[in-house]
Short mmCIF file of the C-alpha atoms (twelve columns), coordinates in Angstrom:
data_MODEL
# 
_entry.id   MODEL 
# 
loop_
_atom_site.group_PDB 
_atom_site.id 
_atom_site.type_symbol 
_atom_site.label_atom_id 
_atom_site.label_alt_id 
_atom_site.label_comp_id 
_atom_site.label_asym_id 
_atom_site.label_seq_id 
_atom_site.Cartn_x 
_atom_site.Cartn_y 
_atom_site.Cartn_z 
_atom_site.pdbx_PDB_model_num 
ATOM 1   C CA . MET A 1   29.625  3.286   -3.652  1 
ATOM 2   C CA . ALA A 2   29.403  -0.138  -5.288  1 
ATOM 3   C CA . ARG A 3   26.109  -0.953  -3.259  1 
ATOM 4   C CA . ARG A 4   24.691  2.464   -4.641  1 
ATOM 5   C CA . ALA A 5   25.464  1.722   -8.110  1 
ATOM 6   C CA . VAL A 6   23.970  -1.755  -7.891  1 
ATOM 7   C CA . LEU A 7   20.789  -0.327  -6.361  1 
ATOM 8   C CA . GLY A 8   20.399  2.374   -8.984  1 
ATOM 9   C CA . SER A 9   20.710  -0.179  -11.739 1 
ATOM 10  C CA . LEU A 10  18.036  -2.095  -10.053 1 
ATOM 11  C CA . GLY A 11  15.786  0.913   -9.315  1 
ATOM 12  C CA . ALA A 12  16.015  1.910   -13.118 1 
ATOM 13  C CA . LEU A 13  15.296  -1.715  -14.304 1 
ATOM 14  C CA . LEU A 14  12.164  -1.929  -11.947 1 
ATOM 15  C CA . ALA A 15  10.856  1.423   -13.083 1 
ATOM 16  C CA . SER A 16  11.339  0.931   -16.759 1 
ATOM 17  C CA . ALA A 17  8.872   -1.647  -17.623 1 
ATOM 18  C CA . CYS A 18  6.602   -4.426  -16.444 1 
ATOM 19  C CA . ALA A 19  9.115   -7.186  -17.490 1 
ATOM 20  C CA . PRO A 20  11.093  -6.905  -14.027 1 
ATOM 21  C CA . THR A 21  7.773   -7.411  -12.157 1 
ATOM 22  C CA . THR A 22  6.912   -10.351 -14.512 1 
ATOM 23  C CA . LEU A 23  10.320  -12.074 -13.589 1 
ATOM 24  C CA . LEU A 24  9.683   -11.472 -9.784  1 
ATOM 25  C CA . ASN A 25  6.144   -13.048 -10.047 1 
ATOM 26  C CA . ALA A 26  7.870   -16.091 -11.900 1 
ATOM 27  C CA . VAL A 27  9.901   -16.920 -8.773  1 
ATOM 28  C CA . ALA A 28  7.244   -15.947 -6.151  1 
ATOM 29  C CA . PRO A 29  6.052   -18.545 -3.854  1 
ATOM 30  C CA . ARG A 30  3.548   -21.130 -5.172  1 
ATOM 31  C CA . GLY A 31  3.514   -23.998 -2.762  1 
ATOM 32  C CA . GLY A 32  0.882   -23.682 -0.217  1 
ATOM 33  C CA . VAL A 33  -0.544  -20.511 -1.740  1 
ATOM 34  C CA . VAL A 34  -4.139  -20.528 -2.878  1 
ATOM 35  C CA . THR A 35  -5.143  -17.824 -5.336  1 
ATOM 36  C CA . ALA A 36  -8.541  -16.427 -6.326  1 
ATOM 37  C CA . SER A 37  -10.118 -13.560 -8.106  1 
ATOM 38  C CA . ALA A 38  -13.158 -11.817 -7.665  1 
ATOM 39  C CA . SER A 39  -15.059 -8.278  -8.147  1 
ATOM 40  C CA . TYR A 40  -15.798 -5.771  -5.475  1 
ATOM 41  C CA . ALA A 41  -17.941 -3.578  -7.742  1 
ATOM 42  C CA . GLU A 42  -19.056 -3.672  -11.345 1 
ATOM 43  C CA . GLY A 43  -16.542 -2.454  -13.967 1 
ATOM 44  C CA . PRO A 44  -13.381 -3.641  -15.686 1 
ATOM 45  C CA . ARG A 45  -11.119 -1.660  -12.871 1 
ATOM 46  C CA . HIS A 46  -12.917 -3.312  -9.883  1 
ATOM 47  C CA . GLY A 47  -11.598 -6.727  -9.774  1 
ATOM 48  C CA . VAL A 48  -9.516  -8.240  -6.848  1 
ATOM 49  C CA . ASP A 49  -6.954  -11.013 -6.547  1 
ATOM 50  C CA . VAL A 50  -6.807  -12.855 -3.157  1 
ATOM 51  C CA . TYR A 51  -3.769  -14.812 -1.960  1 
ATOM 52  C CA . ALA A 52  -4.017  -17.178 0.909   1 
ATOM 53  C CA . PRO A 53  -2.217  -19.823 2.863   1 
ATOM 54  C CA . ALA A 54  -3.602  -23.227 2.161   1 
ATOM 55  C CA . GLY A 55  -5.777  -24.211 4.975   1 
ATOM 56  C CA . ALA A 56  -5.792  -20.657 6.290   1 
ATOM 57  C CA . HIS A 57  -8.156  -20.029 9.361   1 
ATOM 58  C CA . GLN A 58  -8.416  -16.518 10.918  1 
ATOM 59  C CA . ALA A 59  -5.352  -15.257 9.263   1 
ATOM 60  C CA . PRO A 60  -4.546  -11.591 9.251   1 
ATOM 61  C CA . VAL A 61  -5.720  -9.834  6.284   1 
ATOM 62  C CA . VAL A 62  -3.783  -7.131  4.426   1 
ATOM 63  C CA . VAL A 63  -5.317  -4.977  1.572   1 
ATOM 64  C CA . PHE A 64  -2.506  -3.941  -0.604  1 
ATOM 65  C CA . ILE A 65  -3.041  -1.026  -2.926  1 
ATOM 66  C CA . TYR A 66  -0.257  -0.335  -5.529  1 
ATOM 67  C CA . GLY A 67  1.094   2.876   -7.063  1 
ATOM 68  C CA . GLY A 68  1.482   4.096   -10.564 1 
ATOM 69  C CA . GLY A 69  0.975   7.760   -10.049 1 
ATOM 70  C CA . TRP A 70  -2.718  7.507   -9.843  1 
ATOM 71  C CA . ARG A 71  -2.770  6.853   -13.776 1 
ATOM 72  C CA . ALA A 72  -1.458  3.474   -14.202 1 
ATOM 73  C CA . GLY A 73  -0.965  0.150   -12.545 1 
ATOM 74  C CA . ASP A 74  -2.365  -3.532  -12.547 1 
ATOM 75  C CA . ARG A 75  -2.962  -5.896  -9.813  1 
ATOM 76  C CA . GLY A 76  -1.677  -8.762  -11.896 1 
ATOM 77  C CA . MET A 77  1.942   -7.031  -11.532 1 
ATOM 78  C CA . TYR A 78  2.002   -7.797  -7.959  1 
ATOM 79  C CA . ARG A 79  1.582   -11.441 -7.559  1 
ATOM 80  C CA . PHE A 80  5.207   -11.623 -6.016  1 
ATOM 81  C CA . LEU A 81  3.812   -9.506  -3.160  1 
ATOM 82  C CA . GLY A 82  0.573   -11.434 -2.623  1 
ATOM 83  C CA . ALA A 83  2.169   -14.756 -2.594  1 
ATOM 84  C CA . THR A 84  4.955   -13.707 -0.330  1 
ATOM 85  C CA . LEU A 85  2.508   -12.410 2.220   1 
ATOM 86  C CA . ALA A 86  0.465   -15.658 1.912   1 
ATOM 87  C CA . ALA A 87  3.610   -17.730 2.342   1 
ATOM 88  C CA . ALA A 88  4.024   -15.853 5.529   1 
ATOM 89  C CA . GLY A 89  0.499   -16.968 6.909   1 
ATOM 90  C CA . LEU A 90  -1.349  -13.904 5.794   1 
ATOM 91  C CA . VAL A 91  -4.323  -13.343 3.348   1 
ATOM 92  C CA . CYS A 92  -3.557  -10.649 0.884   1 
ATOM 93  C CA . VAL A 93  -6.143  -8.929  -1.249  1 
ATOM 94  C CA . VAL A 94  -4.889  -6.832  -4.265  1 
ATOM 95  C CA . PRO A 95  -7.468  -4.643  -6.005  1 
ATOM 96  C CA . ASP A 96  -7.555  -2.541  -8.991  1 
ATOM 97  C CA . TYR A 97  -8.970  0.825   -9.003  1 
ATOM 98  C CA . ARG A 98  -9.826  3.431   -11.694 1 
ATOM 99  C CA . VAL A 99  -7.202  5.816   -12.557 1 
ATOM 100 C CA . TRP A 100 -6.821  9.269   -14.403 1 
ATOM 101 C CA . PRO A 101 -7.686  10.079  -17.021 1 
ATOM 102 C CA . GLU A 102 -10.833 7.843   -16.796 1 
ATOM 103 C CA . VAL A 103 -11.372 9.370   -13.299 1 
ATOM 104 C CA . ARG A 104 -9.892  12.239  -11.161 1 
ATOM 105 C CA . SER A 105 -9.512  12.721  -7.429  1 
ATOM 106 C CA . PRO A 106 -10.868 11.421  -5.390  1 
ATOM 107 C CA . ALA A 107 -12.528 8.665   -7.318  1 
ATOM 108 C CA . PHE A 108 -9.597  6.211   -6.831  1 
ATOM 109 C CA . VAL A 109 -9.923  6.462   -2.859  1 
ATOM 110 C CA . GLN A 110 -13.803 5.781   -3.332  1 
ATOM 111 C CA . ASP A 111 -12.642 2.757   -5.069  1 
ATOM 112 C CA . ALA A 112 -10.194 1.623   -2.657  1 
ATOM 113 C CA . ALA A 113 -12.801 2.143   0.006   1 
ATOM 114 C CA . GLN A 114 -15.205 -0.334  -1.670  1 
ATOM 115 C CA . ALA A 115 -12.420 -2.943  -2.082  1 
ATOM 116 C CA . VAL A 116 -11.543 -2.650  1.636   1 
ATOM 117 C CA . GLY A 117 -15.237 -3.188  2.532   1 
ATOM 118 C CA . TRP A 118 -15.224 -6.225  0.362   1 
ATOM 119 C CA . ALA A 119 -12.218 -7.497  1.886   1 
ATOM 120 C CA . ARG A 120 -13.774 -7.452  5.480   1 
ATOM 121 C CA . ALA A 121 -17.094 -8.899  4.196   1 
ATOM 122 C CA . HIS A 122 -15.195 -12.000 2.480   1 
ATOM 123 C CA . ALA A 123 -12.235 -12.370 4.643   1 
ATOM 124 C CA . ALA A 124 -13.634 -15.458 6.221   1 
ATOM 125 C CA . GLU A 125 -14.329 -17.261 2.804   1 
ATOM 126 C CA . HIS A 126 -10.457 -17.237 2.247   1 
ATOM 127 C CA . GLY A 127 -9.371  -18.175 5.736   1 
ATOM 128 C CA . GLY A 128 -8.983  -14.598 7.070   1 
ATOM 129 C CA . ASP A 129 -9.921  -12.773 10.182  1 
ATOM 130 C CA . PRO A 130 -11.749 -9.613  9.440   1 
ATOM 131 C CA . GLY A 131 -11.175 -8.490  12.932  1 
ATOM 132 C CA . ARG A 132 -7.392  -8.341  12.059  1 
ATOM 133 C CA . LEU A 133 -7.493  -6.223  8.773   1 
ATOM 134 C CA . PHE A 134 -4.328  -3.998  7.699   1 
ATOM 135 C CA . LEU A 135 -3.824  -1.436  4.724   1 
ATOM 136 C CA . MET A 136 -0.537  -1.509  2.936   1 
ATOM 137 C CA . GLY A 137 0.191   0.582   -0.102  1 
ATOM 138 C CA . HIS A 138 3.292   1.762   -2.217  1 
ATOM 139 C CA . SER A 139 3.657   5.449   -3.572  1 
ATOM 140 C CA . ALA A 140 0.135   6.546   -4.734  1 
ATOM 141 C CA . GLY A 141 -1.295  3.381   -3.182  1 
ATOM 142 C CA . ALA A 142 0.150   4.441   0.223   1 
ATOM 143 C CA . GLN A 143 -1.352  7.902   -0.083  1 
ATOM 144 C CA . ILE A 144 -4.716  6.261   -0.841  1 
ATOM 145 C CA . ALA A 145 -4.236  3.665   2.133   1 
ATOM 146 C CA . ALA A 146 -3.519  6.672   4.448   1 
ATOM 147 C CA . LEU A 147 -6.366  8.771   3.421   1 
ATOM 148 C CA . LEU A 148 -8.549  5.825   4.151   1 
ATOM 149 C CA . ALA A 149 -7.054  5.531   7.666   1 
ATOM 150 C CA . LEU A 150 -7.105  9.092   8.576   1 
ATOM 151 C CA . ASN A 151 -10.091 10.656  6.883   1 
ATOM 152 C CA . PRO A 152 -13.260 8.417   8.341   1 
ATOM 153 C CA . ALA A 153 -15.504 9.670   5.650   1 
ATOM 154 C CA . TRP A 154 -13.906 7.273   3.093   1 
ATOM 155 C CA . LEU A 155 -14.350 4.102   5.235   1 
ATOM 156 C CA . GLY A 156 -17.362 5.264   6.673   1 
ATOM 157 C CA . ALA A 157 -18.997 5.170   3.370   1 
ATOM 158 C CA . VAL A 158 -18.857 1.370   3.390   1 
ATOM 159 C CA . GLY A 159 -19.784 1.121   7.204   1 
ATOM 160 C CA . MET A 160 -16.421 1.033   8.567   1 
ATOM 161 C CA . GLN A 161 -14.496 3.000   11.132  1 
ATOM 162 C CA . PRO A 162 -10.614 3.130   10.794  1 
ATOM 163 C CA . GLY A 163 -9.792  3.319   14.423  1 
ATOM 164 C CA . ARG A 164 -11.918 0.587   15.124  1 
ATOM 165 C CA . ASP A 165 -11.743 -1.610  12.038  1 
ATOM 166 C CA . ILE A 166 -8.053  -1.230  10.643  1 
ATOM 167 C CA . ARG A 167 -5.332  -2.711  12.954  1 
ATOM 168 C CA . GLY A 168 -2.454  -1.029  11.162  1 
ATOM 169 C CA . VAL A 169 -1.302  0.674   8.045   1 
ATOM 170 C CA . VAL A 170 1.796   0.103   6.051   1 
ATOM 171 C CA . GLY A 171 3.018   2.784   3.773   1 
ATOM 172 C CA . LEU A 172 6.032   2.276   1.478   1 
ATOM 173 C CA . ALA A 173 7.296   5.370   -0.214  1 
ATOM 174 C CA . GLY A 174 3.992   7.305   0.246   1 
ATOM 175 C CA . PRO A 175 3.163   10.871  -0.732  1 
ATOM 176 C CA . TYR A 176 1.388   12.317  2.178   1 
ATOM 177 C CA . ASP A 177 2.223   15.998  2.278   1 
ATOM 178 C CA . PHE A 178 2.967   16.959  -1.446  1 
ATOM 179 C CA . LEU A 179 1.541   20.426  -1.947  1 
ATOM 180 C CA . PRO A 180 1.870   22.591  -3.891  1 
ATOM 181 C CA . LEU A 181 1.544   20.561  -7.122  1 
ATOM 182 C CA . GLN A 182 4.264   21.204  -10.032 1 
ATOM 183 C CA . SER A 183 3.414   18.845  -12.549 1 
ATOM 184 C CA . ASP A 184 0.435   19.760  -14.873 1 
ATOM 185 C CA . THR A 185 -0.822  16.320  -14.918 1 
ATOM 186 C CA . LEU A 186 -1.008  16.182  -11.184 1 
ATOM 187 C CA . LYS A 187 -2.977  19.439  -11.313 1 
ATOM 188 C CA . GLU A 188 -5.428  17.710  -13.537 1 
ATOM 189 C CA . ILE A 189 -5.720  14.649  -11.325 1 
ATOM 190 C CA . PHE A 190 -6.421  16.476  -8.155  1 
ATOM 191 C CA . GLY A 191 -8.522  19.261  -9.653  1 
ATOM 192 C CA . PRO A 192 -8.812  22.892  -8.558  1 
ATOM 193 C CA . GLU A 193 -6.475  24.445  -5.997  1 
ATOM 194 C CA . GLU A 194 -9.063  24.723  -3.300  1 
ATOM 195 C CA . GLN A 195 -9.699  20.998  -3.495  1 
ATOM 196 C CA . ARG A 196 -6.396  19.697  -3.187  1 
ATOM 197 C CA . PRO A 197 -5.732  19.926  0.483   1 
ATOM 198 C CA . ALA A 198 -8.401  17.197  0.695   1 
ATOM 199 C CA . SER A 199 -5.814  14.884  -1.043  1 
ATOM 200 C CA . GLN A 200 -3.175  15.258  1.682   1 
ATOM 201 C CA . PRO A 201 -3.369  12.630  4.365   1 
ATOM 202 C CA . ILE A 202 -1.386  14.745  6.691   1 
ATOM 203 C CA . ASN A 203 -4.298  17.168  7.075   1 
ATOM 204 C CA . PHE A 204 -6.526  14.548  8.615   1 
ATOM 205 C CA . VAL A 205 -4.361  13.281  11.427  1 
ATOM 206 C CA . THR A 206 -6.314  13.055  14.568  1 
ATOM 207 C CA . PRO A 207 -5.980  11.128  17.813  1 
ATOM 208 C CA . GLY A 208 -7.030  7.689   17.641  1 
ATOM 209 C CA . ALA A 209 -5.603  6.795   14.014  1 
ATOM 210 C CA . PRO A 210 -4.784  3.324   13.363  1 
ATOM 211 C CA . PRO A 211 -0.837  2.346   14.147  1 
ATOM 212 C CA . MET A 212 1.111   3.000   11.038  1 
ATOM 213 C CA . LEU A 213 4.759   1.782   9.730   1 
ATOM 214 C CA . LEU A 214 5.955   4.392   7.408   1 
ATOM 215 C CA . ALA A 215 8.935   3.264   5.276   1 
ATOM 216 C CA . THR A 216 11.007  5.045   2.643   1 
ATOM 217 C CA . GLY A 217 14.401  5.071   1.015   1 
ATOM 218 C CA . SER A 218 16.894  7.655   1.702   1 
ATOM 219 C CA . ASP A 219 17.639  7.784   -2.355  1 
ATOM 220 C CA . ASP A 220 13.980  8.342   -3.218  1 
ATOM 221 C CA . THR A 221 13.807  11.289  -5.438  1 
ATOM 222 C CA . THR A 222 10.252  10.402  -6.791  1 
ATOM 223 C CA . VAL A 223 8.521   10.890  -3.399  1 
ATOM 224 C CA . LEU A 224 10.602  12.477  -1.059  1 
ATOM 225 C CA . PRO A 225 11.417  10.827  2.276   1 
ATOM 226 C CA . ARG A 226 10.209  14.146  3.873   1 
ATOM 227 C CA . ASN A 227 6.590   12.952  3.289   1 
ATOM 228 C CA . SER A 228 7.058   9.968   5.411   1 
ATOM 229 C CA . THR A 229 9.053   11.877  8.334   1 
ATOM 230 C CA . ARG A 230 6.491   14.775  8.441   1 
ATOM 231 C CA . LEU A 231 3.448   12.345  8.406   1 
ATOM 232 C CA . ALA A 232 5.256   10.243  11.382  1 
ATOM 233 C CA . ALA A 233 5.934   13.613  13.417  1 
ATOM 234 C CA . LYS A 234 2.278   14.704  13.029  1 
ATOM 235 C CA . LEU A 235 1.075   11.199  14.118  1 
ATOM 236 C CA . ARG A 236 3.083   11.135  17.043  1 
ATOM 237 C CA . GLU A 237 2.378   14.705  18.136  1 
ATOM 238 C CA . ALA A 238 -1.408  13.681  18.078  1 
ATOM 239 C CA . GLY A 239 -0.603  10.721  20.235  1 
ATOM 240 C CA . ASN A 240 -0.791  7.968   17.764  1 
ATOM 241 C CA . LYS A 241 1.727   5.092   17.136  1 
ATOM 242 C CA . ALA A 242 3.799   5.622   14.080  1 
ATOM 243 C CA . GLU A 243 7.188   3.695   13.232  1 
ATOM 244 C CA . LEU A 244 9.471   5.241   10.709  1 
ATOM 245 C CA . ILE A 245 12.113  3.518   8.709   1 
ATOM 246 C CA . ILE A 246 14.329  5.142   6.317   1 
ATOM 247 C CA . TYR A 247 16.399  2.673   4.281   1 
ATOM 248 C CA . PRO A 248 19.915  3.831   3.354   1 
ATOM 249 C CA . GLY A 249 20.540  3.917   -0.375  1 
ATOM 250 C CA . VAL A 250 17.271  2.715   -1.400  1 
ATOM 251 C CA . GLY A 251 15.186  4.526   -4.005  1 
ATOM 252 C CA . HIS A 252 11.472  4.537   -4.938  1 
ATOM 253 C CA . ALA A 253 11.081  1.441   -7.155  1 
ATOM 254 C CA . THR A 254 13.746  -0.840  -5.132  1 
ATOM 255 C CA . ILE A 255 11.899  -0.454  -1.942  1 
ATOM 256 C CA . MET A 256 9.055   -2.430  -3.727  1 
ATOM 257 C CA . GLY A 257 11.531  -4.767  -5.345  1 
ATOM 258 C CA . ALA A 258 13.200  -5.611  -1.991  1 
ATOM 259 C CA . PHE A 259 9.869   -7.359  -0.785  1 
ATOM 260 C CA . SER A 260 10.773  -10.332 -3.081  1 
ATOM 261 C CA . ALA A 261 12.979  -12.945 -1.903  1 
ATOM 262 C CA . PRO A 262 15.517  -12.568 -4.749  1 
ATOM 263 C CA . LEU A 263 15.958  -8.774  -3.938  1 
ATOM 264 C CA . GLY A 264 15.722  -9.106  -0.157  1 
ATOM 265 C CA . PHE A 265 19.391  -8.097  0.230   1 
ATOM 266 C CA . ILE A 266 18.414  -4.458  -0.790  1 
ATOM 267 C CA . ALA A 267 16.793  -3.849  2.598   1 
ATOM 268 C CA . PRO A 268 14.741  -5.660  5.065   1 
ATOM 269 C CA . VAL A 269 11.436  -4.526  3.896   1 
ATOM 270 C CA . ARG A 270 9.709   -7.878  3.941   1 
ATOM 271 C CA . GLN A 271 10.903  -8.563  7.374   1 
ATOM 272 C CA . ASP A 272 9.863   -5.147  8.854   1 
ATOM 273 C CA . VAL A 273 6.356   -5.402  7.346   1 
ATOM 274 C CA . LEU A 274 5.695   -8.998  8.513   1 
ATOM 275 C CA . ARG A 275 7.180   -7.825  11.980  1 
ATOM 276 C CA . PHE A 276 4.699   -4.958  12.162  1 
ATOM 277 C CA . ILE A 277 1.700   -7.032  11.014  1 
ATOM 278 C CA . THR A 278 2.512   -9.737  13.728  1 
ATOM 279 C CA . GLN A 279 2.932   -7.340  16.463  1 
ATOM 280 C CA . ARG A 280 -0.319  -5.393  15.462  1 
ATOM 281 C CA . SER A 281 -2.172  -8.774  14.987  1 
ATOM 282 C CA . GLN A 282 -1.254  -9.812  18.602  1 
ATOM 283 C CA . ALA A 283 -2.112  -6.231  20.290  1 
# 
């Protein structure tokens, strides 16, 4: 009970404002991490931050798509994640993308596809290996990453094929099967009812999908764990590789906080992600 109380307090803190993320960024690894910024398209929401190990050569590349309910978020909030991955020997690309009310679905998926195309084209400039490219996302970002991996139309628009060009996908607390919509805002974001099935990654599962690690917390009440369990089951039914992890007592925000070293006691999220990427990089 004491642990649950601590995790609940941490979750409320992490979800309440940007300040906790600022604290995590302040204690993120710095030594041996090289950072750079660029743009993958025109416009203020089309920038990327790149975190790379100093002297990197043909390192695996991770494109991390943050969450925010398809209506908020900023790449600068995730220095702690990018630097942590770089310190572990990976190149991490964190893009911004347009959000509601500026745009509606599927504009943010189109933006993310462009960002992934940019990452593949420019990976070598930052010491990365474009042949070992991974997608990773949290919450809404995990939904976007899963759509890119499962609906070939999105990456096809930038000359890529998910089964060929994506080594693996990491989804943290992602919504993959969330119809019918209850929120009026979500109904605005995803448009008329007949268009909404196209927003559900689970509807695009076919054989030949990239391997996936789907992680969630048992206490997540924002995006219910059944999203991950259902997608994992359908991927396996189609003959794909899908690893499902449910962290006991972990909530929607704390699964992300656990990625940082100071909050690593919450759950082994960082270790599990690095293990998955290492295994798939060598496959």
